C-alpha positions, -999 to 999 in steps of 0.1 A, spaced: -384 273 -292 -414 249 -286 -417 243 -321 -382 232 -327 -383 207 -302 -419 196 -311 -401 190 -345 -374 166 -328 -401 139 -327 -404 115 -354 -422 130 -384 -448 102 -382 -453 110 -349 -457 148 -352 -479 145 -383 -500 121 -363 -507 146 -333 -512 177 -356 -540 156 -376 -556 144 -343 -554 181 -331 -572 196 -358 -596 168 -357 -603 171 -321 -608 211 -325 -633 205 -353 -652 179 -335 -654 201 -304 -665 231 -325 -691 211 -341 -703 192 -307 -706 229 -294 -728 240 -321 -749 214 -317 -751 217 -277 -756 256 -281 -796 256 -284 -800 232 -254 -774 250 -235 -792 285 -234 -821 267 -222 -807 238 -198 -771 254 -193 -775 243 -155 -779 207 -162 -758 206 -190 -728 225 -172 -731 204 -141 -729 171 -163 -700 181 -181 -683 192 -149 -689 163 -130 -676 142 -159 -643 162 -156 -641 155 -116 -648 120 -123 -615 118 -147 -596 137 -124 -602 119 -94 -598 85 -116 -562 97 -126 -554 102 -92 -564 68 -83 -548 54 -109 -515 69 -98 -522 63 -60 -528 27 -60 -500 20 -87 -476 39 -66 -482 12 -37 -465 -14 -60 -438 6 -81 -419 39 -79 -437 66 -100 -438 101 -104 -467 110 -78 -470 147 -85 -492 143 -115 -516 124 -90 -518 151 -64 -523 178 -91 -553 156 -103 -566 153 -67 -564 192 -61 -581 199 -95 -610 175 -86 -614 190 -50 -615 227 -66 -638 214 -93 -663 200 -69 -661 235 -50 -669 251 -83 -698 231 -87 -714 233 -52 -707 271 -49 -718 276 -86 -749 301 -80 -767 285 -109 -771 250 -92 -786 269 -61 -766 243 -36 -752 271 -13 -773 299 -9 -747 326 -7 -729 313 -37 -721 333 -64 -706 334 -99 -672 349 -89 -666 326 -59 -673 297 -82 -651 312 -108 -623 315 -84 -624 277 -74 -626 270 -112 -595 291 -119 -577 278 -87 -581 241 -103 -568 252 -137 -538 268 -119 -532 238 -100 -534 218 -131 -507 240 -146 -484 242 -114 -484 202 -106 -477 193 -142 -446 218 -142 -436 204 -108 -437 167 -124 -409 176 -146 -387 188 -116 -364 169 -90 -394 172 -64 -412 144 -84 -385 121 -72 -384 127 -33 -424 132 -28 -436 108 -2 -472 94 -9 -489 102 25 -470 136 31 -479 145 -7 -515 137 0 -514 157 33 -499 188 15 -525 185 -15 -554 181 7 -542 212 31 -534 234 1 -570 226 -13 -588 234 18 -566 264 27 -571 282 -7 -607 270 -6 -613 286 29 -597 318 18 -618 323 -11 -648 315 11 -641 336 41 -619 362 31 -632 371 -4 -621 408 0 -588 398 1 -589 387 -37 -597 406 -70 -630 400 -87 -629 375 -116 -664 375 -131 -692 398 -130 -724 399 -148 -710 417 -178 -683 391 -182 -646 382 -173 -623 409 -157 -589 418 -171 -573 403 -140 -590 368 -145 -580 374 -185 -543 379 -173 -543 347 -148 -556 327 -178 -527 338 -199 -503 330 -170 -518 292 -170 -513 292 -203 -477 299 -204 -472 274 -177 -488 251 -200 -465 262 -228 -434 258 -203 -445 223 -192 -451 212 -231 -414 227 -235 -400 207 -208 -417 176 -217 -401 177 -253 -369 185 -236 -371 152 -217 -374 163 -183 -405 139 -177 -392 103 -187 -423 91 -202 -424 66 -230 -435 79 -266 -471 70 -263 -474 89 -231 -456 118 -245 -481 119 -275 -513 120 -252 -496 147 -230 -489 170 -260 -525 165 -274 -538 173 -241 -519 204 -236 -525 217 -272 -559 214 -266 -559 228 -231 -543 259 -245 -575 270 -270 -597 257 -239 -582 284 -216 -584 311 -246 -621 306 -248 -625 312 -210 -610 348 -218 -633 360 -241 -671 348 -232 -691 373 -221 -720 355 -208 -726 320 -194 -745 311 -225 -718 322 -251 -706 301 -276 -670 300 -263 -680 291 -228 -697 262 -244 -666 255 -265 -642 259 -235 -660 232 -215 -660 209 -242 -623 212 -249 -619 208 -211 -635 174 -211 -613 165 -240 -581 176 -227 -590 157 -197 -597 127 -214 -561 129 -229 -546 134 -194 -563 102 -180 -552 86 -212 -515 95 -205 -518 86 -169 -533 52 -178 -507 45 -204 -477 53 -184 -487 38 -151 -511 7 -163 -508 -1 -197 -473 6 -204 -461 -12 -174 -482 -40 -180 -469 -45 -217 -435 -42 -201 -445 -69 -177 -457 -91 -206 -425 -84 -226 -407 -95 -195 -427 -126 -189 -424 -135 -227 -384 -132 -224 -384 -151 -193 -407 -181 -209 -384 -182 -239 -353 -181 -217 -369 -208 -193 -383 -229 -219 -357 -230 -246 -328 -229 -224 -297 -255 -235 -297 -269 -197 -324 -282 -177 -342 -258 -155 -373 -263 -133 -395 -245 -106 -405 -260 -74 -425 -246 -47 -402 -243 -16 -429 -252 7 -440 -286 -7 -412 -294 -32 -437 -295 -58 -430 -290 -96 -446 -259 -109 -430 -259 -143 -401 -273 -162 -385 -269 -195 -381 -288 -226 -343 -297 -219 -352 -309 -184 -380 -333 -202 -354 -344 -224 -328 -350 -200 -351 -371 -175 -374 -389 -201 -404 -379 -187 -435 -358 -202 -447 -328 -189 -481 -342 -174 -464 -367 -155 -442 -337 -136 -464 -308 -130 -482 -309 -95 -458 -338 -84 -435 -334 -56 -395 -343 -58 -406 -373 -36 -432 -385 -59 -406 -388 -88 -376 -397 -67 -358 -376 -90 -336 -352 -70 -319 -368 -42 -333 -356 -8 -299 -336 1 -307 -313 -25 -339 -302 -16 -327 -298 19 -300 -280 13 -321 -255 -10 -345 -249 18 -319 -245 44 -298 -221 23 -328 -203 7 -352 -199 34 -330 -197 64 -296 -180 50 -310 -164 19 -283 -183 0 -281 -201 -34 -265 -230 -43 -240 -228 -73 -225 -255 -93 -228 -281 -67 -223 -316 -77 -253 -340 -71 -265 -372 -87 -301 -373 -102 -323 -402 -115 -341 -401 -150 -375 -421 -154 -356 -450 -167 -337 -454 -132 -303 -442 -148 -284 -423 -124 -265 -392 -138 -244 -365 -123 -251 -327 -128 -241 -292 -114 -270 -278 -94 -276 -242 -90 -306 -226 -75 -322 -191 -71 -351 -180 -50 -377 -163 -71 -414 -154 -63 -442 -169 -88 -478 -156 -84 -472 -146 -45 -455 -180 -37 -417 -185 -29 -402 -208 -53 -367 -221 -63 -358 -218 -97 -334 -249 -100 -309 -253 -132 -290 -287 -138 -261 -288 -160 -258 -327 -168 -221 -333 -168 -225 -370 -171 -212 -373 -204 -185 -346 -201 -169 -371 -169 -173 -401 -192 -156 -380 -222 -130 -367 -198 -123 -405 -184 -119 -416 -220 -95 -388 -229 -75 -398 -196 -76 -433 -209 -65 -427 -245 -36 -404 -232 -24 -435 -211 -29 -455 -241 -8 -432 -263 21 -432 -235 18 -472 -236 18 -471 -273 53 -450 -272 65 -473 -248 53 -504 -264 71 -495 -298 106 -494 -280 100 -522 -257 86 -545 -284 115 -542 -306 145 -538 -282 135 -560 -256 115 -588 -265 144 -600 -289 172 -605 -262 143 -620 -238 136 -649 -265 175 -655 -267 177 -657 -228 148 -681 -231 162 -703 -256 196 -704 -236 177 -713 -203 160 -741 -219 191 -755 -235 210 -753 -201 178 -771 -185 184 -800 -205 223 -804 -195 232 -833 -172 254 -810 -152 224 -784 -149 197 -806 -138 199 -797 -103 191 -762 -112 160 -772 -131 135 -756 -106 155 -722 -112 153 -724 -149 119 -733 -147 110 -700 -128 133 -680 -149 113 -692 -181 79 -686 -161 90 -648 -154 101 -645 -191 69 -657 -204 53 -633 -179 73 -607 -189 67 -615 -230 29 -617 -220 29 -581 -205 46 -568 -237 18 -587 -257 -3 -566 -237 13 -534 -246 14 -540 -281 -19 -549 -280 -29 -513 -267 -7 -496 -290 -25 -511 -321 -49 -485 -337 -66 -509 -364 -75 -547 -362 -58 -567 -386 -69 -595 -405 -107 -587 -399 -130 -613 -413 -168 -626 -411 -167 -647 -377 -193 -661 -358 -192 -653 -320 -208 -685 -310 -180 -703 -331 -153 -684 -315 -167 -693 -278 -169 -728 -287 -135 -731 -296 -123 -713 -264 -147 -734 -241 -122 -762 -231 -94 -738 -221 -120 -714 -201 -136 -747 -183 -99 -759 -175 -91 -726 -160 -121 -726 -142 -115 -760 -126 -82 -749 -117 -100 -727 -90 -128 -750 -83 -152 -729 -106 -173 -736 -136 -183 -720 -171 -219 -722 -185 -227 -712 -217 -259 -697 -231 -259 -691 -267 -288 -677 -291 -283 -674 -326 -264 -641 -336 -254 -625 -370 -219 -629 -383 -193 -600 -373 -165 -584 -392 -139 -590 -363 -103 -601 -356 -107 -639 -343 -75 -637 -323 -82 -601 -306 -118 -615 -297 -102 -647 -283 -79 -625 -260 -110 -603 -250 -130 -633 -238 -99 -649 -224 -92 -618 -201 -130 -611 -192 -137 -648 -184 -104 -651 -164 -112 -617 -144 -145 -631 -136 -129 -665 -124 -104 -647 -102 -133 -623 -86 -153 -654 -74 -147 -676 -42 -147 -714 -48 -177 -732 -61 -188 -699 -82 -201 -700 -119 -193 -674 -149 -219 -676 -174 -211 -665 -210 -245 -654 -230 -250 -643 -266 -277 -627 -279 -294 -601 -304 -305 -569 -289 -319 -545 -317 -291 -542 -346 -265 -554 -322 -247 -588 -311 -242 -589 -274 -215 -608 -256 -222 -608 -218 -199 -624 -193 -214 -629 -158 -196 -636 -126 -209 -642 -87 -181 -620 -73 -188 -593 -47 -189 -566 -74 -168 -535 -85 -166 -508 -60 -179 -472 -72 -146 -455 -72 -129 -484 -92 -160 -484 -113 -156 -448 -125 -120 -455 -139 -127 -491 -154 -107 -496 -185 -79 -472 -175 -44 -487 -181 -27 -496 -149 -56 -498 -130 -59 -528 -110 -69 -544 -76 -51 -575 -79 -19 -582 -60 1 -592 -91 -22 -574 -116 -6 -549 -142 -38 -530 -148 -36 -539 -185 -60 -568 -191 -92 -546 -191 -77 -517 -207 -67 -541 -236 -102 -554 -237 -115 -519 -240 -89 -511 -268 -97 -547 -287 -137 -536 -284 -128 -502 -301 -110 -514 -327 -136 -543 -335 -165 -518 -337 -179 -526 -300 -183 -511 -267 -182 -523 -231 -210 -518 -207 -207 -529 -171 -234 -536 -145 -222 -544 -111 -235 -552 -76 -231 -572 -44 -243 -605 -64 -220 -602 -90 -207 -584 -122 -217 -585 -158 -196 -573 -187 -216 -565 -219 -196 -563 -251 -221 -549 -279 -207 -554 -316 -224 -535 -341 -236 -557 -367 -220 -559 -400 -241 -545 -427 
C-alpha cells in the first residue's frame, strides 16, 4: 500500500528519491568500512562525536520550529519531537558507560535512553499528521515535552527494575528487537500518512522527509542485529542515523525557513509588479511624516516628476497632495482604522497644472513602519470628455432645432421686417416710427440668434482657404475699436508674424468679434482688450486678453456649453459658437482666468 502511495508522486520525483536513497546507503556503507578500524580502537571518541552531531541537528531543528512559530502558525509537533530526541540523546551520552561521566552508568540504561529517543521521534512524527498539531500551544507543548522527557528519564534511572533489559554484554535482547520493529512500523505508518497528504508540506519538504524515513528504517534494522559495540552494523546504524537526521533538518529548514522565504519573495515580486506596472498612480507614504517611500511609473508619468525628486521628500516639500487629503488619511487610518475610497480631490503636477483624481488609501506595514498606500485614478480627462459630450449633445439638439427654425421662421421674419420698413416710410405712420424701429431691432436680434443656431449646427467649414490671421484682424480692427469706444474701452493689437492657415474667413470674423465683445462687456470703463498673435511651436496662437474680474470656477468648468450665460440678456450661444467654429477650423480654445482678467487662447494647427 505504501508503494502504491509512493508511486502517486510524479515519476521524476520518485526516480530521484530512489537514486538518492541508493546513493546514500552506498555512501553510508563505504563510510562505515572506513570508520570501522578507527571505531575498534577509538569507539568512545567516534561514538561521542557522532551522537553530539545528532544532538546538535535535533536541537537546531527544534530551535528553527520554535522561533519561526513566533511569526507564523506552523506545525509545532515536529519541533517538540526533536526537542525530546535531543534530550534523550544527551542522556544517552551522559549515562553511557564507555564515556565514564556517570559512575553508575551502564550500557542498558544508555540503551534505554537511546531507544526512548527513537520512540519519541517516531511518535511525534506520527502526531504531526493528526489534528493535534493544529491545537498545540507553544508553551504548553514545550512544558509537556520537557515533563515527559524528564519523567521517562527519571523512571529509567531510579526504577530500572520496572523495565526490561534491552542490552547485555552478549548483544541486544529480543524485547529491544521487538521495540525496534515497532518503531520501524511507526516510521512506515508516518510515511503512508505523509504520502496520503495528512501532513500539508510542499513537494521539496516531502522529498526530504521520505528520504529521511527510508534511511531511518535500515538504520533501525542495523540496531537489531549488532552483537558488540564494535560490530559493523552498529557503526553503519550510527552513520545512517546521522544521514537521516540531516534530511530531517533539511525538511524542517525547507518547510519553515526556505519555502516561506521563497513564498515571501514571490509575494514581494508580485506586489512589486502590481505596484510598479499598475495603470493607475500609486504611492507609498509614511504615516508619521507623510514622506514618500516609493512611487510607481504611472505616478511619475502623471505628475511629471522623476523618481529622485520624490523619494525621501514629504508631501509638503512637493506641494503635491492637498493638505486635507493627508490629514484625512491620518485621521481615518490611524484613529478610526478606516480608509479613503474614491474620494475626489485636486492634486498639482510638477508644472503646476491642477488635476482632479479619485483618491483611495490602505494602511500597510513596510519594514516595520506604518505606511499609507495611496492610489489615484486621474479623472481630469474623463471629466473633460464628459463635459465635451454634454456640449456635443446640446449642439446636436440645437442643430435639429436650427434645421427647422432656419427655414420655417427666418423667411416670415424677413417678410415682416420688409413691411415694417415700408410702413415706416409712409407719412401717416411717421408717428409710429419709434415702435417700428424697436420691432425691427428685435427682429434683427432674433435673426442673429438664428444665425448662431445655424453656425452651431454646421459640421464642416465652407469656403476654407489659406488666410493670414493678422490680415483678418486688421480688417476687423475699425469695427472692434468702434465697439470698444461705445463703452469707453479700447482695443490694443500686438501682432507677430504668423503662418497662413486653412480657415473660413467669415467664421473667424465671427469668432474674434464674439470673444472681443465678451471681453469688452466683462470690463468696467477705461479697460483695454489686447489682441495678440504669435507662433508657439507648430501652432498659430490668437490670444484675446481682457481686464475684467475673471470667470468663476463653477462657470469655467462648463464654459463653451450652449445656453450657459452670466449676462442678463445673453443667450448662452456666443462662446458655444466660438468653440464650434474653432473645432471646424482645426483649432482649440484654452482659457486662463484670474482676478486681473481672462485670456482666451485660440490655437490653430498650422496647415502643412
